[in-house]
matplotlib code that plots the C-alpha trace (Angstrom):
import matplotlib.pyplot as plt

x = [0.1, 1.1, 0.2, -1.1, 3.1, 3.8, 5.5, 5.3, 3.6, 4.9, 7.8, 5.8, 8.8, 11.7, 13.8, 15.4, 19.3, 21.1, 21.7, 18.1, 18.1, 15.4, 17.2, 15.5, 14.7, 17.6, 15.5, 18.5, 18.9, 21.7, 22.5, 21.1, 23.7, 21.0, 18.9, 22.0, 22.3, 18.5, 19.0, 22.0, 20.2, 17.1, 19.1, 20.7, 17.5, 16.4, 19.2, 19.2, 15.6, 16.1, 19.0, 17.3, 14.0, 16.3, 17.5, 14.4, 13.9, 16.2, 16.0]
y = [0.1, 3.3, 6.9, 10.0, 11.1, 7.4, 5.9, 2.8, 3.2, 3.9, 5.8, 9.3, 10.2, 8.9, 10.9, 9.2, 9.5, 9.9, 6.1, 6.0, 4.4, 5.5, 7.3, 8.9, 12.1, 13.5, 15.0, 16.7, 14.8, 17.2, 16.7, 20.1, 21.0, 21.9, 18.5, 16.2, 18.4, 18.0, 14.7, 13.9, 15.7, 13.7, 10.8, 11.5, 13.1, 9.1, 7.7, 9.7, 9.0, 5.5, 4.8, 7.3, 4.4, 1.3, 2.6, 3.5, -0.3, -1.4, 1.0]
z = [0.0, -0.3, 0.6, -1.6, -2.4, -3.7, -0.5, 1.3, 4.4, 7.8, 5.5, 5.8, 8.3, 6.7, 4.5, 0.9, 0.5, -2.6, -1.9, -2.1, 1.6, 4.1, 7.0, 9.9, 10.4, 13.7, 16.5, 17.6, 20.9, 22.5, 26.4, 28.5, 31.1, 33.8, 32.6, 33.7, 37.1, 38.1, 37.2, 39.7, 42.0, 42.0, 41.8, 45.0, 46.4, 45.8, 47.2, 50.7, 51.0, 50.4, 52.3, 55.7, 54.9, 56.0, 58.7, 60.0, 59.4, 60.9, 64.2]

ax = plt.figure().add_subplot(projection="3d")
ax.plot(x, y, z, "-o")
ax.set_aspect("equal")
plt.show()
């Protein structure tokens, strides 16, 4: 089956290269320093809370 453009179904988001191969579009997955820092802070806080709950259960 093809769509109105004559492409196969599911290929509307793919890009054809010069060799005719289908290539997915690049979405620009970039690392933001602020997002990395926020993730590390969240990880640290959850680890601290987990350790604190283990200490309460032991005593």
